[in-house]
MARROVO-329468 format. One record per residue: residue in one letter; z, x, y of N, C-alpha, C in turn. Coordinates in steps of 0.2 Angstrom, whole numbers, padded with zeros to 4 digits, always signed. Each point is the difference from the previous one (the first is absolute). Layout:
<nodes>
AZXYZXYZXY/...
</nodes>
This chain:
<nodes>
M+0804-0106+0589+0005-0001-0005+0000+0006-0005/R+0006+0003-0001+0001+0006-0004+0001-0002-0008/Y-0003+0004-0004+0000-0001-0007+0007+0004-0003/T+0004-0004-0003+0007+0003-0002+0000+0002-0007/G-0005-0002-0004+0000+0002-0007+0003-0005-0004/R+0003-0006+0003+0003-0005-0004-0003-0007+0001/P-0001-0004-0005-0003-0007+0001+0004-0004+0005/A-0004-0004+0004+0003-0005+0005+0003-0006-0004/P+0006-0003+0002+0003-0006-0004-0005-0005+0000/V-0001-0004-0005-0005-0005-0001+0002-0007+0003/G+0007-0001+0000+0002-0007+0003-0002+0000+0007/P+0002+0004+0005-0001-0001+0007-0008+0000+0001/A-0004+0003-0004-0007+0000+0002-0002-0007-0002/L+0002-0003-0005-0002-0007-0002+0002-0005+0005/A+0007+0001+0002+0002-0004+0005-0004+0000+0006/A-0001+0006+0002-0004+0001+0006-0007-0004+0000/A-0003+0000-0007-0006-0003-0001+0001-0008+0000/G+0006-0002+0000+0000-0008+0000+0002-0003-0006/F+0002+0004-0006+0002-0003-0006+0007-0002+0000/S+0001-0006-0004+0007-0003+0000+0004+0004-0005/A+0006-0001+0000+0005+0003-0004-0002-0001-0007/L-0002-0007-0002-0001-0001-0007-0007+0003-0002/A-0004+0001+0004-0007+0004-0002+0002+0007-0001/M+0004+0003+0005+0002+0007-0001+0004+0001-0007/A+0004-0005-0002+0004+0001-0006-0005+0000-0006/A-0005-0005+0000-0005+0000-0005-0004+0006-0001/F-0002+0003+0006-0004+0006+0000+0004+0006-0003/A+0006+0000+0002+0005+0005-0003+0000+0000-0008/A+0001-0007-0002+0001-0001-0007-0007+0002-0004/L-0006-0001+0003-0006+0002-0003-0001+0007-0001/A+0002+0004+0006+0000+0007+0000+0004+0003-0005/L+0006-0002-0001+0005+0002-0005-0003-0001-0007/A-0003-0006-0001-0003-0001-0007-0005+0004-0001/G-0005+0002+0005-0005+0004-0002+0002+0007-0001/F+0005+0003+0003+0003+0006-0001+0003+0000-0007/A+0003-0005-0002+0003+0000-0007-0005+0000-0005/A-0005-0004+0001-0006+0000-0005-0003+0007-0001/L-0001+0003+0006-0003+0007-0001+0004+0005-0004/S+0007-0001+0002+0005+0004-0004+0000-0001-0007/L+0000-0007-0001+0000-0002-0007-0006+0003-0004/G-0006-0001+0003-0006+0002-0003-0001+0007-0001/S+0003+0004+0004+0000+0008-0001+0004+0001-0005/C+0006-0003+0000+0005+0002-0006-0003-0002-0006/A-0003-0006+0000-0003-0002-0007-0006+0004-0002/R-0004+0003+0004-0005+0005-0002+0003+0006-0003/S+0005+0002+0004+0004+0007-0003+0003-0002-0006/K+0003-0006-0001+0003-0001-0007-0005-0001-0005/E-0006-0003+0002-0005-0001-0005-0003+0007-0002/A-0001+0005+0004-0003+0006-0001+0005+0004-0005/A+0007-0001+0002+0005+0004-0004+0001-0003-0007/A-0001-0007+0000+0000-0003-0007-0006+0001-0004/R-0006+0001+0003-0006+0001-0004+0001+0006-0005/P-0002-0001-0006+0001+0006-0005-0005+0006+0002/S+0003+0006+0000-0004+0006+0001-0006+0001-0005/R-0005+0002+0003-0006+0002-0004-0001+0007-0002/S-0003+0002-0005-0001+0007-0002-0007+0001+0003/V-0001+0006+0004-0006+0002+0003-0001+0007-0002/R-0006+0003+0000-0001+0007-0001-0002+0003+0007/V+0003+0006+0001-0001+0003+0006-0002+0007-0001/E-0003+0003+0005-0002+0007+0001+0002+0003+0006/A+0001+0006+0000+0003+0004+0006-0006+0001+0005/V+0001+0000+0006-0004+0002+0006+0000+0008+0000/E-0006+0003+0000+0000+0007-0001-0003+0003+0007/K+0002+0007+0001-0003+0004+0005-0003+0006-0003/R-0007+0000+0001-0004+0005-0004-0006+0001+0004/D-0004+0005-0002-0007+0000+0002-0004-0005-0003/F-0005-0003+0005-0004-0006-0002-0007+0002+0001/A-0004+0000-0006-0007+0002+0000-0004-0007+0002/L-0004+0000+0005-0004-0005+0002-0007+0001-0003/S-0004-0005-0003-0006+0001-0003-0005-0005+0001/S-0006+0001-0001-0005-0005+0001-0004-0001-0007/E-0002-0006-0001-0004-0001-0006-0007-0001+0001/Y-0004+0003-0005-0007+0000+0000-0003-0002-0007/A-0005-0005+0000-0003-0002-0006-0003+0006-0004/A+0000+0000-0006-0003+0005-0005-0002-0003-0006/R-0004+0004-0003-0003-0002-0007+0002+0006-0005/V+0001-0002-0006+0003+0004-0005-0006+0002-0004/Y-0001+0007-0002-0005+0003-0004+0004+0005-0005/P-0003+0000-0006+0002+0005-0005+0000+0007+0003/A+0005+0005-0002+0000+0006+0003-0006+0004-0002/L-0003-0001-0006-0005+0004-0003-0005-0005-0004/E-0006+0000+0001-0005-0005-0004-0006+0005-0002/V-0001+0000-0006-0006+0004-0003-0005-0005-0003/S-0006+0001+0002-0006-0003-0003-0003+0004-0006/I-0001-0002-0006-0002+0004-0005-0007-0002-0003/T-0005+0004+0000-0006-0001-0002-0002+0006-0006/P-0004-0002-0005-0001+0005-0005-0004+0006+0002/K+0001+0006-0002-0003+0006+0001-0007+0000-0003/V-0001-0004-0006-0006+0000-0004-0001-0008-0001/G-0006-0001-0002-0002-0007-0001+0000-0001-0008/G+0000-0007-0002-0001-0001-0007+0003-0007-0001/R+0000-0002-0007+0003-0006-0002+0007+0000-0001/I+0004-0005+0002+0007+0000+0000+0002-0002-0007/S+0004+0004-0004+0002-0001-0006+0007-0004-0001/S+0004+0002+0005+0007-0004+0000+0003+0001+0007/V+0004-0005+0002+0004-0001+0006+0007+0000-0002/R+0004+0005+0003+0007+0001-0002+0005-0003+0005/A-0002-0002+0006+0005-0002+0005-0002-0007+0003/E+0005-0004+0002-0001-0006+0003+0002+0000+0007/V-0002-0005+0005+0003+0000+0006+0008-0002+0000/G+0004+0004+0004+0007-0001+0000+0003+0005-0005/A-0003+0003-0004+0003+0005-0005+0002+0006+0004/R+0006+0003-0003+0002+0006+0003-0003+0006-0004/V-0002+0005+0003-0003+0005-0003+0003+0007+0002/R+0000+0005-0004+0002+0006+0002-0006+0005+0001/K+0001+0005+0004-0006+0005+0001-0002+0002-0007/G-0007+0000-0001-0003+0002-0006-0001-0005-0005/D+0003-0006+0001-0001-0006-0005-0008-0002+0000/V-0002-0002-0006-0007-0002-0001-0001-0007+0003/L-0005-0001+0005-0002-0006+0002-0005-0003-0004/F-0006+0003-0001-0005-0002-0004-0004+0006-0003/E-0004-0002-0005-0004+0006-0004-0007-0003+0000/L-0005+0005+0000-0007-0001-0001-0002+0003-0007/D-0005-0003-0002-0003+0003-0007-0002+0007+0002/A+0003+0005-0004+0000+0007+0002-0004+0003-0006/S-0004-0003-0004-0004+0003-0006-0005+0005+0003/D-0004-0002+0005-0005+0004+0003+0003+0006+0003/Y+0005-0001+0004+0004+0006+0003+0003+0005-0005/D+0002-0003-0006+0003+0004-0005-0005+0004-0003/A-0006-0002-0001-0005+0003-0003-0002+0006+0004/Q-0001-0001+0007-0002+0005+0004+0005+0005+0001/Y+0006-0001-0001+0006+0005+0001+0000+0004-0007/R-0001-0003-0005+0000+0004-0007-0006+0005+0000/Q-0006-0003+0003-0006+0005+0000+0001+0005+0005/A+0003-0001+0006+0002+0005+0004+0004+0006-0002/K+0005-0003-0004+0005+0005-0003-0004+0004-0006/A-0004-0003-0003-0004+0004-0005-0004+0005+0003/T-0003-0001+0006-0005+0004+0003+0005+0006+0003/L+0006-0002+0002+0004+0006+0003+0002+0004-0006/G+0002-0002-0005+0002+0004-0006-0006+0004-0002/S-0006-0002+0000-0006+0004-0002-0001+0006+0005/A+0001-0002+0006-0001+0005+0005+0005+0006+0000/K+0006-0002-0002+0006+0005+0000-0002+0004-0006/A-0002-0003-0006-0002+0004-0006-0005+0005+0002/S-0005-0003+0003-0006+0005+0002+0003+0006+0004/L+0004-0002+0005+0003+0006+0004+0003+0005-0004/E+0004-0002-0005+0004+0004-0004-0005+0005-0004/R-0005-0003-0003-0004+0003-0004-0005+0005+0004/T-0001-0002+0006-0004+0005+0005+0003+0006+0002/S+0007-0001+0000+0004+0006+0003+0000+0006-0005/D-0001-0001-0007+0000+0005-0005-0005+0000-0005/S-0006-0003+0002-0005+0000-0005-0006+0004+0003/G-0005+0000-0005-0006+0003+0002-0005-0004+0003/Q-0006+0002+0002-0005-0004+0003-0002-0006-0004/E+0000+0001-0007-0002-0005-0004+0004-0006+0000/Q+0007+0001+0000+0005-0005+0001-0001-0004+0006/Q-0001+0004+0005+0000-0003+0007-0006-0005+0000/I-0006+0002-0003-0006-0004+0000+0002-0007-0004/L+0003+0001-0005+0002-0006-0004+0005-0004+0004/Q+0004+0002+0003+0005-0004+0004-0004-0003+0006/A-0004+0003+0003-0004-0003+0006-0004-0005-0003/Q-0003+0001-0006-0004-0005-0003+0004-0007-0002/A+0006+0002-0002+0004-0006-0002+0002-0004+0006/A+0001+0003+0006+0002-0003+0006-0006-0004+0002/A-0006+0003+0000-0006-0004+0002-0001-0006-0004/D+0001+0001-0006-0001-0006-0005+0005-0006+0002/Q+0007+0003+0001+0005-0005+0001-0002-0004+0007/A-0002+0004+0005-0002-0003+0006-0005-0005+0000/A-0005+0002-0005-0005-0005-0001+0002-0006-0003/V+0005+0000-0004+0003-0006-0003+0003-0004+0005/A+0004+0003+0004+0004-0003+0006-0005-0003+0005/Y-0006+0003+0001-0005-0002+0005-0003-0007-0003/D-0001+0000-0007-0003-0006-0003+0005-0006+0000/D+0006+0002-0001+0006-0005+0000+0000-0003+0008/A+0000+0004+0004+0001-0002+0007-0006-0004+0002/S-0006+0002-0002-0006-0004+0002+0000-0007-0003/S+0002+0000-0007+0001-0007-0003+0005-0004+0004/L+0006+0003+0002+0005-0004+0003-0003-0002+0007/R-0004+0004+0003-0003-0002+0007-0004-0006-0001/G-0004+0000-0005-0005-0006-0002+0004-0006-0001/K+0005+0001-0004+0004-0006-0002+0003-0003+0006/T+0003+0004+0004+0004-0002+0006-0005-0004+0005/K-0006+0003+0000-0005-0003+0005-0002-0007-0002/R-0001-0001-0007-0002-0006-0002+0006-0005+0001/L+0006+0002-0001+0006-0004+0001+0001-0002+0008/F-0002+0005+0004+0001-0001+0007-0006-0005+0002/D-0006+0000-0002-0005-0004+0001+0002-0007-0002/S+0004-0001-0005+0002-0007-0002+0006-0002+0003/G+0003+0004+0004+0006-0002+0004+0006+0001-0004/A+0000+0004-0005+0006+0000-0005+0005+0006+0003/V-0003+0005+0003+0004+0005+0003-0001+0001+0007/S+0005+0004+0003-0001+0001+0007-0004+0006+0002/K-0002+0001+0006-0004+0005+0003+0004+0007-0001/Q+0007-0001+0001+0004+0007-0001-0001+0002-0007/Q+0000-0004-0005-0001+0002-0007-0007+0003-0001/L-0005-0003+0003-0007+0003-0001+0000+0007+0004/D+0003+0000+0005+0000+0007+0004+0004+0005-0005/D+0005-0002-0003+0004+0005-0004-0005+0002-0006/A-0004-0004-0003-0004+0001-0006-0006+0005+0003/E-0002-0001+0006-0005+0004+0003+0002+0007+0001/A+0007+0000+0003+0003+0007+0001+0000+0004-0007/K+0003-0004-0005+0000+0004-0006-0006+0002-0003/Y-0005-0004+0001-0007+0002-0002-0002+0007+0003/K+0001+0000+0007-0002+0006+0004+0004+0006-0002/S+0006-0001-0001+0004+0005-0002-0002+0003-0007/A-0002-0004-0005-0002+0002-0006-0006+0004+0000/G-0005-0003+0005-0006+0004+0001+0001+0007+0003/I+0005+0000+0005+0002+0007+0002+0002+0005-0005/Q+0005-0003-0004+0003+0004-0006-0006+0002-0004/L-0005-0004-0002-0005+0002-0005-0004+0005+0003/D-0002+0000+0007-0004+0005+0003+0004+0006+0000/A+0006+0000+0002+0005+0006+0000+0000+0003-0007/S+0001-0004-0005+0000+0003-0007-0006+0003-0002/R-0006-0003+0002-0006+0003-0002-0001+0007+0004/R+0002+0000+0006-0001+0006+0004+0004+0006-0003/A+0006-0003-0002+0005+0005-0003-0003+0003-0006/L-0003-0004-0004-0003+0002-0007-0006+0005+0002/A-0004-0001+0005-0005+0005+0002+0003+0006+0002/I+0005+0000+0004+0003+0006+0002+0003+0004-0005/V+0003-0003-0005+0003+0003-0006-0005+0004-0004/K-0006-0004-0001-0005+0004-0003-0003+0006+0003/D+0001+0000+0007-0003+0006+0003+0005+0005+0001/K+0006-0002+0001+0006+0005+0001+0006-0002-0004/A+0004+0005-0001+0006-0001-0004+0006+0003+0004/G+0006-0001-0003+0006+0004+0003+0003-0005+0004/S+0002+0003+0006+0005-0004+0005-0004-0006+0003/Q-0006+0001+0001-0004-0006+0003+0001-0006-0004/S-0001+0000-0007+0001-0005-0004+0007-0003+0000/S+0005+0004+0001+0007-0002+0000+0001-0004+0006/D-0003+0003+0006+0001-0004+0006-0003-0007-0001/I-0006-0001-0003-0003-0006-0001+0004-0005-0004/A+0003+0003-0005+0005-0004-0005+0006-0002+0004/A+0002+0004+0005+0006-0002+0004-0002-0006+0004/G-0006+0001+0003-0002-0006+0005+0000-0006-0004/Q-0003+0000-0006+0000-0006-0004+0006-0003-0002/V+0005+0004-0001+0007-0002-0001+0003-0004+0006/D-0001+0003+0006+0002-0003+0006-0004-0007+0001/A-0006+0000-0001-0004-0007+0001+0003-0005-0005/A+0001+0002-0007+0002-0004-0005+0007-0003+0002/S+0004+0005+0003+0007-0002+0001+0000-0005+0006/A-0004+0001+0005+0000-0005+0005-0002-0007-0002/Q-0005+0000-0005-0003-0006-0003+0005-0004-0004/A+0004+0004-0004+0006-0003-0004+0005-0003+0005/D+0002+0004+0005+0005-0003+0005-0003-0007+0003/F-0006+0000+0002-0003-0006+0002+0000-0006-0005/A-0002+0002-0006+0000-0005-0005+0007-0003-0002/K+0005+0005+0001+0007-0002-0002+0003-0005+0006/S-0002+0001+0006+0003-0004+0005-0004-0007+0000/Q-0006+0000-0002-0003-0007-0001+0003-0004-0006/F+0002+0004-0005+0003-0003-0006+0007-0003+0002/E+0004+0004+0004+0006-0002+0002+0000-0006+0005/A-0005+0000+0004+0000-0005+0005-0002-0007-0003/A-0002+0000-0006-0001-0007-0003+0007-0003-0001/T+0005+0003+0000+0007-0003+0000+0003+0000+0007/I+0000-0006+0003+0003-0001+0007+0007-0001+0000/R+0003+0005+0004+0008-0001+0000+0002-0001+0007/S+0006-0002+0001+0003-0002+0007+0002+0007+0003/P-0002+0001+0006+0002+0006+0004+0007+0000+0003/I+0003-0006+0000+0006+0000+0003+0005-0005-0005/A+0006+0000+0002+0005-0005-0003+0000-0005+0004/G+0000-0006-0002+0001-0006+0004-0002-0007-0004/M-0003-0004+0004-0002-0007-0003-0007-0001+0001/V-0003-0003-0005-0007-0002+0000-0001-0007+0005/S-0003+0001+0005-0001-0006+0005-0007-0003-0001/Y-0005+0004-0003-0007-0003-0001-0003+0003-0006/R-0003-0005-0004-0004+0003-0005-0007-0004+0000/G-0006+0004+0000-0006-0003+0001-0005+0002-0006/V+0003+0001-0006-0004+0002-0006+0002-0004-0006/E-0004-0001-0004+0001-0003-0007-0003+0004-0005/A+0003+0000-0006-0003+0003-0006-0007-0002-0002/G-0004+0004-0001-0007-0001-0002-0005+0000+0006/E+0003+0001+0006-0004+0000+0006-0003+0008+0000/I-0006+0000+0004-0003+0007+0001+0002+0001+0008/V+0003+0006+0001+0002+0001+0007-0003+0007+0002/G-0001+0000+0006-0003+0007+0003+0006+0003+0004/T-0002+0006+0003+0005+0004+0004+0002-0003+0007/S-0004-0006+0002+0002-0003+0006+0004-0006-0001/A+0002-0002-0006+0003-0006-0001+0008+0000+0001/L+0003-0004+0004+0007+0000+0001+0003-0003-0006/A+0004+0004-0004+0002-0003-0006+0008-0002+0001/F+0004+0004+0003+0007-0002+0001+0002+0003+0007/V+0006-0004+0002+0004+0002+0006+0007+0001-0003/V+0003+0006+0001+0007+0001-0001+0004+0001+0006/I+0005-0003+0001+0004+0001+0006+0007+0003-0002/D+0003+0004+0005+0006+0003-0001+0005-0004+0005/D+0004-0005-0003+0004-0004+0004+0007+0002+0000/S+0002+0006-0002+0007+0002+0000+0002+0000+0007/S-0005+0001+0005+0002-0001+0007-0006-0003+0003/V+0001-0004+0006-0005-0004+0003+0000+0003+0008/V-0006-0002+0003-0001+0002+0007-0001-0007+0004/A+0005-0001+0005-0001-0005+0005-0004+0002+0006/Q-0005-0003+0001-0005+0003+0006+0000-0005+0005/A+0001+0002+0006+0000-0004+0006-0004+0003+0006/A-0001-0004+0005-0004+0003+0006+0005-0001+0006/L+0001+0006+0004+0004+0000+0005-0004+0002+0006/S+0003-0002+0006-0004+0002+0007+0002+0007+0001/E-0003+0002+0006+0001+0007+0002+0007+0001+0002/R+0003-0005+0003+0007+0001+0002+0005+0000-0006/Q-0001-0004-0005+0004-0001-0005+0000+0006-0005/V-0007+0003-0001-0001+0005-0005+0004+0006+0002/G+0001+0001+0006+0003+0006+0003+0008+0001-0003/L+0003-0006-0002+0006+0000-0003+0001+0002-0007/V-0006+0000-0003+0000+0001-0008-0001+0008-0001/R+0004+0003-0005-0002+0007-0002+0000+0000-0007/P-0004+0003-0004+0000+0001-0007+0007+0002-0002/G+0002-0004-0006+0006+0002-0003+0006-0004+0003/M-0001-0004+0006+0006-0004+0003+0001-0006-0005/P+0006-0002+0000+0002-0006-0004-0003-0006+0003/I-0003-0005-0003-0002-0006+0002+0001-0005-0005/E+0003-0006+0002+0001-0005-0005-0006-0005-0001/V-0001-0002-0006-0006-0004-0001+0002-0006-0003/A-0001-0006+0003+0002-0007-0003-0006-0003-0003/V+0001-0002-0006-0006-0004-0004+0003-0007-0001/P-0003-0005+0005+0003-0007-0001+0000-0003-0007/A-0006+0002-0004+0000-0003-0006+0005+0002-0005/L+0004+0005+0002+0005+0003-0005+0007-0001+0003/G+0001-0004+0005+0006-0002+0003+0002+0004+0007/A+0006-0001+0003+0001+0002+0006+0002+0008+0000/K+0003+0002-0005+0002+0007+0000-0006+0005+0001/P+0001+0004+0005-0006+0005+0001+0000+0006-0005/F-0005+0003-0001-0001+0006-0004+0000+0007+0004/A+0004+0005-0002+0000+0006+0004-0006+0004-0001/G-0004+0002+0005-0006+0004+0000+0000+0005+0004/K-0005+0005+0000-0001+0005+0005-0007+0000+0002/A-0001+0002+0007-0006+0001+0002-0004+0005-0003/D-0006-0002-0003-0004+0005-0004-0005+0004+0004/T-0004-0004+0004-0005+0003+0004-0001-0005+0006/V-0002+0004+0006-0001-0004+0006-0007+0003+0002/S-0005-0005+0001-0006+0001+0002-0001+0004+0007/P-0003+0006+0000-0001+0004+0006-0004-0003+0005/A-0004-0005-0002-0005-0003+0005+0000-0008-0001/A-0002-0003+0005+0000-0008+0000-0006-0002-0003/D+0000-0006-0003-0006-0003-0003-0005-0002+0006/P-0006+0002+0000-0004-0001+0006-0001-0007+0002/R+0001-0005-0005-0001-0007+0001+0006-0003+0003/S+0006+0001-0004+0006-0004+0002+0004+0004+0005/L-0001+0007+0000+0004+0005+0005+0007+0000-0003/L+0001-0001-0006+0007+0000-0003+0000+0006-0005/Y+0006+0002-0001+0001+0006-0004+0003-0002-0007/T-0002+0003-0005+0002-0002-0007+0006+0004-0002/V+0005-0003-0002+0007+0003-0002+0001-0003-0008/K+0001+0005-0004+0001-0001-0007+0007+0002-0002/V+0004-0005-0003+0007+0001-0002+0001+0000-0007/R+0002+0005-0003+0001+0001-0008+0006-0003-0002/V+0000-0005-0005+0006-0003-0002+0001+0001-0008/P+0006+0002-0002+0001+0001-0008-0001-0007-0003/N-0003+0000-0006-0001-0006-0003+0000+0001-0008/A+0006+0002-0002+0001+0002-0007+0000-0006-0005/D+0002-0006+0003+0000-0006-0005-0007-0004+0001/G-0004+0003+0004-0007-0004+0001+0001-0006+0003/A+0005-0002+0004+0001-0007+0003-0005-0001+0005/I-0001+0005+0004-0005+0000+0006-0007+0000-0003/K-0004-0005+0002-0007+0000-0003-0005+0002+0006/G-0006+0003-0002-0005+0002+0005-0003-0007+0002/G-0001+0000+0007-0002-0006+0003+0005-0004+0003/M+0006+0001-0001+0006-0004+0003+0000+0001+0007/L+0002-0005+0004+0002+0001+0007+0006+0003+0001/A+0001+0004+0005+0007+0003+0002+0000+0000+0007/R+0006+0002+0002+0002+0002+0007+0004+0006+0001/L-0003+0005+0004+0003+0006+0002+0005-0001+0005/R+0006+0003-0001+0006+0000+0006+0000+0007+0002/V-0003+0001+0006-0001+0006+0003+0006+0001+0005/P+0004+0005+0000+0006+0001+0004-0003+0002+0007/M+0003-0004+0005-0003+0001+0007+0005+0004+0005/E+0007-0002-0001+0005+0003+0004+0007+0000-0004/I+0004+0005+0002+0007+0000-0003+0005-0001+0006/R+0004-0005+0000+0005-0001+0005+0007+0002-0003/R+0002+0005+0003+0007+0003-0002+0006-0004+0001/G+0004-0001-0005+0007-0003+0001-0001-0007+0002/A-0005-0004-0003-0001-0007+0002+0006-0004-0004/V+0002-0006+0003+0004-0004-0003-0004-0005-0004/L+0001-0001-0006-0005-0004-0004+0004-0005-0004/A-0002-0006-0001+0003-0005-0003-0005-0003-0006/P+0002-0002-0005-0005-0003-0005-0004-0006+0003/E-0006+0000-0001-0005-0005+0002+0002-0007-0002/R+0003+0000-0006+0001-0007-0003+0007-0003+0003/A+0004+0004+0004+0006-0002+0003-0002-0004+0006/V-0006+0000+0003-0002-0003+0006-0003-0007-0001/F+0002-0004+0005-0003-0007+0000-0001-0002+0007/S-0004-0005+0001-0002-0002+0006+0003-0007+0001/E+0002-0001+0007+0002-0007+0001-0001-0001+0008/N-0003-0006+0002-0001-0001+0007-0003+0005+0004/G-0005+0004-0004-0004+0005+0004+0004+0007+0000/G+0006+0000-0003+0004+0007+0000+0001+0002-0007/D+0002+0007+0000+0001+0003-0007+0007+0001-0001/F+0003-0002-0006+0007+0001-0001+0001+0003-0007/A+0007+0002-0001+0002+0002-0006+0007-0002-0001/F+0002-0001-0006+0007-0002-0001+0004+0007-0002/V+0005+0002+0004+0004+0006-0002+0006-0002-0003/A+0002+0003-0005+0006-0001-0004+0006+0004+0004/V+0004-0004+0003+0006+0003+0004+0006+0000-0004/A+0004+0005-0001+0006+0000-0004+0006-0002+0005/D+0004-0004-0003+0006-0003+0003+0006+0005+0000/G+0000+0005-0004+0005+0005+0000+0004-0002-0006/Q-0001-0005-0004+0004-0002-0006-0004+0000-0006/G-0006+0003+0000-0004+0000-0006-0005-0006+0000/A+0000-0004+0005-0005-0006+0000-0005+0001+0006/Y-0005-0003-0001-0006+0001+0005-0002-0007+0003/R-0002+0000+0006-0003-0006+0003-0007+0002+0002/A-0005-0005+0001-0007+0001+0002+0000-0001+0008/E-0003+0005+0003-0001+0000+0007-0007+0000+0001/K-0003-0005+0004-0007+0000+0001-0001+0004+0006/R-0004+0005-0001-0001+0005+0005-0008+0000+0003/P-0001-0001+0007-0007+0000+0002-0002+0007+0000/L-0006+0001-0001-0003+0007-0001-0006+0001+0005/K-0001+0007+0002-0006+0002+0003-0003+0005-0005/L-0006-0002-0002-0003+0004-0005-0006+0004+0002/G-0001+0006-0004-0006+0004+0002-0005+0000-0006/E-0002+0006-0002-0006+0000-0005+0003-0001-0007/T-0004-0002-0005+0002-0001-0007-0005+0003-0004/D+0002+0002-0006-0005+0003-0005+0000-0005-0006/G+0002-0006+0001+0000-0005-0005+0006+0000-0005/V+0004+0005+0001+0007+0001-0004+0006+0000+0005/S-0001+0005+0005+0005+0000+0005-0002-0001+0006/V+0004-0003+0005-0002-0001+0007+0004+0003+0005/E-0002+0003+0005+0003+0003+0005+0004-0005+0004/A+0007+0001+0000+0004-0004+0004+0002+0004+0007/L-0004-0003+0005+0001+0003+0007+0007-0002+0003/G+0002-0006-0002+0006-0003+0003+0003-0005-0005/G+0007+0000+0000+0003-0006-0004+0004+0003-0006/L-0002+0006-0003+0003+0003-0006+0002+0007+0001/S+0005+0002-0004+0002+0007+0001+0000+0003-0007/P-0001+0006-0001+0000+0004-0007+0006-0002-0004/G+0000-0001-0006+0005-0002-0004+0002-0007-0001/E-0002-0004+0005+0001-0007-0001-0003-0003-0006/L+0003-0005-0003-0003-0004-0006-0003-0006+0002/V-0007-0001-0001-0004-0006+0001-0001-0003-0006/V-0001-0007+0000-0001-0004-0006-0007+0000-0001/V-0002+0002-0006-0007+0000-0002-0002-0005-0005/E+0005-0003-0004-0001-0005-0005+0006-0006+0001/G-0002-0006+0001+0004-0005+0001+0001-0003+0007/K-0004+0003+0005+0001-0001+0007-0002-0008+0001/E-0004-0003-0004-0002-0006+0001+0005-0005-0002/F+0006+0002-0003+0005-0005-0002+0007+0001+0004/I-0001+0004+0006+0007+0001+0003-0002-0001+0008/G+0005-0001+0004+0000-0001+0007+0005+0005+0003/A-0001+0000+0007+0004+0004+0004+0008-0002-0001/G+0004+0005-0001+0007-0001-0001+0002-0001-0007/D-0005-0001-0005+0002-0002-0007+0003+0006-0003/Q+0005-0001-0005+0003+0005-0004-0005+0001-0005/I-0001+0007-0002-0004+0002-0005+0003+0005-0004/R-0003+0000-0006+0002+0006-0005-0006+0005-0001/V+0001+0006+0001-0005+0005+0001-0001+0003-0006/V-0006+0001-0002-0003+0003-0006-0005+0006+0003/K+0002+0006-0001-0004+0005+0003-0005+0002-0005/
</nodes>
């Protein structure tokens, strides 16, 4: 039997099957009714879609551009700079000037020690220096008698300094034994005592030499005394100034461990100041991943606690060697933080670029929806008269960065896809487009 491309007549076939004329007429009537119902239903749906009011939807254009694929890695945020502050000298705290959370500038006073002892030592050292300078001036143009007088005065002054240093050492030793001062303070007092003893011996030897000799030799001795007194004055000044503890950087106080009235030593952690004008997000990458990162390359940093919008950072350092335990490489990304929104200790995710796909067709991620295991998007198709209708388009998708998705099939650059309002429209609906 040869296929002609046309349907065979129904009547003869039914007659050959043994149907009566009445039965065949009934069958023909039912068939005509079915076709009529289908036609009416189709027309009704078309009229219903046409009569349905058009909805406003927001659309975006499908783009063709380079597409950067990236991978995300868990990270932890740290301040870019953190400074721990301990006092250079020990003593009793007289006042505290800063609290946790306070903004400080470089050089601002954090706290002060009782500086009365350091002030007295500094004034004494300045007096000794002045006396030594005067002795040097007199020695340069005086006779033997004047030189002897000067040397005697220096020896007497050194004896007074030695007595003061001895007294200070004894006082500090008693305080140390009672636990009131630190070992460092006791060591400082001992050093001053020894220094005063050396100066006393030197002044006495100088006096003996002056008595035996005169002229340039006595001048040289006086010059040496000036040098020694100058060094002692500089040391006493640094001790006095160290009683006022200042912030070495501008930033925020993140820790305070002292109170007014406490006695602190040189090993006490008093303050921690952080510079949070920028932060560092630190992550651990494998040997395959770390090879993609170079210092200075742009890397986005997402901080979930602060919303979905990522921060623009740059790779700061890449560890040249893996951690011996985890076998991972540390990567640090610096992020500007002028408003201080990113806090140290926050969790973050680094988006490290992995590949660039040139000329990819990209659609907005929020235009895509799934249905019956497939991916679709509504495309706004113009009818040529300024109106649009929604066309439901099946898609073949590739990679996504969370904002744009690669359209491997189903969309062309420049087409408009619905990104807002797609839940309220169907295929063929009239729509009003808002770009």
